[in-house]
C-alpha positions in Angstrom: 0.0 0.0 0.0 2.8 2.4 0.9 4.7 1.7 -2.4 1.5 2.3 -4.4 0.9 5.6 -2.5 4.5 6.7 -3.2 4.2 5.8 -6.9 0.9 7.8 -7.1 2.5 10.8 -5.3 5.5 10.8 -7.7 3.2 10.5 -10.7 1.1 13.5 -9.4 4.3 15.4 -8.7 5.5 14.8 -12.3 2.1 16.0 -13.7 2.3 19.1 -11.4 5.8 20.0 -12.7 4.6 19.7 -16.3 1.6 21.9 -15.8 3.8 24.5 -14.0 6.3 24.5 -16.9 3.5 25.1 -19.4 2.3 28.1 -17.4 5.8 29.5 -17.1 7.4 28.8 -20.5 4.3 29.4 -22.7 2.4 32.2 -21.0 4.6 34.1 -18.5 8.2 34.1 -19.7 7.6 35.0 -23.4 5.3 37.9 -22.3 7.9 39.3 -19.9 5.7 38.7 -16.9 7.6 38.0 -13.6 6.7 35.7 -10.8 8.1 34.8 -7.4 10.5 32.1 -6.3 13.5 30.7 -8.2 11.5 30.8 -11.4 11.2 34.5 -11.0 14.9 35.0 -10.4 15.6 32.8 -13.4 13.3 34.9 -15.5 15.1 38.1 -14.4 18.5 36.6 -15.3 17.2 35.4 -18.6 15.8 38.9 -19.5 18.9 40.6 -18.4 21.6 38.3 -19.8 19.9 35.9 -22.2 21.1 32.9 -20.2 18.6 30.0 -20.6 16.3 29.9 -17.6 17.0 26.2 -16.8 20.6 27.0 -15.9 20.0 29.5 -13.0 16.8 27.6 -11.9 18.7 24.3 -11.4 21.9 26.0 -10.0 20.0 28.1 -7.4 17.8 25.2 -6.3 20.9 22.9 -6.1 22.5 25.4 -3.7 19.3 25.8 -1.6 18.8 22.0 -1.4 22.4 21.4 -0.4 21.8 23.7 2.5 18.4 22.2 3.2 19.8 18.7 3.4 21.9 19.7 6.3 19.2 21.7 8.0 16.0 19.8 7.2 17.2 16.3 6.4 16.9 14.0 3.4 13.3 13.0 3.9 12.1 16.6 3.4 14.2 17.1 0.3 13.9 13.9 -1.7 10.6 14.8 -3.4 11.7 18.4 -3.9 14.9 17.2 -5.6 12.7 15.0 -7.9 10.5 17.9 -8.6 13.4 20.3 -9.5 14.8 17.7 -11.9 11.4 17.2 -13.6 10.8 20.9 -13.8 14.2 21.6 -15.3 13.7 18.8 -17.9 10.2 19.9 -18.8 11.1 23.5 -19.1 14.0 22.6 -21.4 11.7 20.5 -23.7 8.8 23.0 -23.7 11.2 25.9 -24.3 12.6 24.2 -27.4 9.1 23.3 -28.6 7.7 26.9 -28.2 10.8 28.8 -29.1 9.2 31.0 -31.7 5.7 31.0 -30.2 4.2 33.6 -27.9 0.6 33.1 -26.9 -1.6 36.1 -25.9 1.2 38.5 -26.8 -1.2 41.4 -27.1 -3.1 40.4 -24.0 -0.7 40.5 -21.1 -3.4 40.6 -18.4 -5.0 37.4 -19.8 -1.5 35.8 -20.1 -1.0 36.6 -16.4 -4.3 35.0 -15.4 -3.8 31.9 -17.5 -0.1 31.5 -16.5 -0.9 32.1 -12.8 -3.6 29.5 -13.0 -1.3 26.9 -14.4 1.4 27.8 -11.8 -1.2 27.6 -8.9 -2.5 24.2 -10.0 1.1 23.0 -10.3 2.1 24.2 -6.8 -1.2 22.9 -5.3 -0.8 19.4 -6.8 2.9 19.5 -5.7 1.9 20.2 -2.1 -0.7 17.4 -2.2 1.9 15.0 -3.3 4.3 16.0 -0.6 6.8 18.0 -2.7 7.5 21.5 -4.0 9.3 23.3 -6.8 12.0 24.4 -4.3 13.0 28.1 -4.0 11.0 30.2 -1.5 9.4 27.0 0.0 12.9 25.7 1.0 14.0 29.0 2.4 10.8 29.4 4.4 11.1 25.9 5.8 14.7 26.5 6.9 13.8 29.9 8.6 10.7 28.4 10.2 12.8 25.6 11.8 14.7 28.0 14.0 12.4 31.0 14.1 8.7 31.2 14.9 7.7 32.9 11.6 4.8 31.9 9.4 5.8 30.0 6.3 3.3 32.0 4.3 4.7 35.3 5.4 8.3 34.3 4.4 7.2 33.1 1.0 5.1 36.2 0.4 8.0 38.5 1.3 10.4 36.6 -0.9 8.1 36.6 -3.8 7.2 40.4 -3.5 10.9 41.3 -3.4 11.7 39.1 -6.5 8.8 40.4 -8.5 9.5 44.1 -7.7 13.2 43.6 -8.6 12.2 42.5 -12.1 11.8 46.3 -12.8 15.7 46.5 -12.9 15.7 44.6 -16.2 12.2 45.2 -17.6 12.1 48.9 -16.9 8.3 48.7 -17.0 6.1 49.0 -13.9 3.1 47.7 -15.8 4.9 44.4 -16.2 5.7 44.4 -12.5 2.0 44.9 -11.7 1.2 41.9 -13.9 3.7 40.0 -11.7 1.7 41.0 -8.6 -1.5 39.7 -10.4 0.3 36.4 -11.0 1.2 36.2 -7.3 -2.4 36.9 -6.1 -4.1 34.6 -8.6 -1.6 31.7 -8.2 -2.0 31.9 -4.4 -5.8 31.8 -4.7 -5.6 28.8 -7.1 -3.2 27.0 -4.7 -5.7 27.4 -1.8 -8.6 26.1 -4.0 -6.7 23.1 -5.2 -5.4 22.1 -1.8 -8.7 22.8 0.1 -10.8 21.0 -2.5 -8.7 17.9 -2.4 -8.6 17.9 1.5 -12.3 18.7 2.0 -14.0 16.2 4.3 -17.5 15.3 5.3 -19.1 13.5 8.2 -22.0 11.1 8.3 -24.5 10.1 11.0 -26.2 6.9 10.0 -29.1 5.4 12.0 -30.0 1.8 10.8 -31.0 -1.6 12.2 -28.2 -2.9 9.9 -25.5 -0.7 11.3 -23.1 -3.7 11.7 -23.3 -4.6 8.0 -23.0 -0.9 6.9 -20.1 -0.3 9.2 -18.3 -3.4 8.0 -18.8 -2.5 4.4 -17.6 1.1 5.0 -14.5 -0.4 6.7 -13.7 -2.8 3.9 -14.9 -1.0 0.7 -14.5 2.7 1.5 -11.6 2.0 3.9 -12.9 4.4 6.5 -13.4 3.8 10.2 -16.8 4.0 12.0 -17.8 4.8 15.5 -20.9 3.3 17.0 -22.9 5.6 19.2 -25.7 4.4 21.5 -28.9 6.5 21.2 -32.6 6.4 22.0 -35.5 7.5 19.8 -37.3 10.3 21.6 -40.8 9.5 20.3 -40.5 5.7 20.2 -38.3 5.3 23.3 -36.4 2.5 21.5 -32.6 2.2 21.7 -30.9 2.8 18.4 -27.3 2.4 17.1 -25.9 5.3 15.2 -22.7 5.2 13.1 -20.4 8.2 13.0 -18.2 8.3 9.9 -15.6 10.9 8.7 -14.5 10.6 5.1 -13.0 12.6 2.2 -15.7 14.3 0.0 -14.8 12.2 -3.0 -15.7 9.1 -1.0 -19.3 10.3 -0.3 -20.8 8.6 -3.3 -19.3 5.3 -2.4 -20.6 5.5 1.2 -24.1 6.4 0.0 -24.0 3.5 -2.4 -23.0 1.2 0.5 -25.9 2.5 2.6 -28.4 2.2 -0.2 -27.4 -1.4 -1.0 -27.5 -2.5 2.6 -30.5 -0.6 4.0 -32.4 1.8 1.7 -34.5 2.9 4.7 -31.6 4.1 6.8 -31.7 7.6 8.2 -28.6 9.5 7.0 -27.2 12.9 7.8 -24.3 14.3 5.9 -22.5 17.6 6.5 -19.2 19.3 5.5 -16.6 19.8 8.2 -14.0 22.6 8.3 -11.1 20.3 9.2 -10.3 16.8 10.3 -7.0 16.0 12.0 -5.6 12.6 12.9 -4.8 9.3 11.2 -5.7 9.3 7.6 -6.5 13.0 7.5 -4.5 16.2 8.1 -1.8 16.7 10.8 -2.5 19.0 13.7 -1.5 22.6 12.9 -0.5 25.1 15.7 0.3 28.7 15.4 3.5 28.6 17.5 6.2 25.9 18.0 6.5 24.3 21.4 9.5 25.7 23.2 11.6 23.4 25.3 11.6 24.1 29.0 14.8 25.5 30.5 
């Protein structure tokens, strides 16, 4: 099961890097629209010197990851290393294929929106698969390990500085503003991708066949159930109620199980803001625990 999950994560990470490269190489870079992170630095170097973007992208990430290996360990970096290699390879191939092509050349705002959407999807899928494209994420993780500073704040500050500095080579504040648009839209898309994939639901199921339903949910939907003792207020009869937490994309399967087992079951489904624990998200706290003196 673990090997299959890892394989799936690496496949998703590969797809994420391909989507991000399309957004960068097809829509943003040819239209002189900056973005944050190492991709933004690589774009600035390319516009200023003509050096292919793959060279500074790989070199900067190699230096950052070498430092991160010492600070954060191999486990954190392995998927990011894989992502950086994929991103470098894809950007090289796509760059060659689209060398003389510039889409939406006369519509920079639309190019910003489309490119930012591609980049946001790429980053979101990368996060879901446990990796990243490196750059600002790695810097933020290293700073966050020793200082109680929000990862999001560090990444935002880094990206704003990089996008603003693109004025040095572009000499056009309008292009810089498009870079800010890319930052805002891509951040919004990242949140949508991650939150949609992690959205969870809860079920309350009252049925005389609660054991059969619970067993089927355990085996077929691979979700745990909790049996709660209750009592009907009007009838006064004791009832058994199943409490189930599941991912939203598992809802249809659970409803199918209930319908097949007991079409007359009473079911309540509702969305939940967050679920933390085994099989769901990790607990998130605003501050790190400080060791006692």
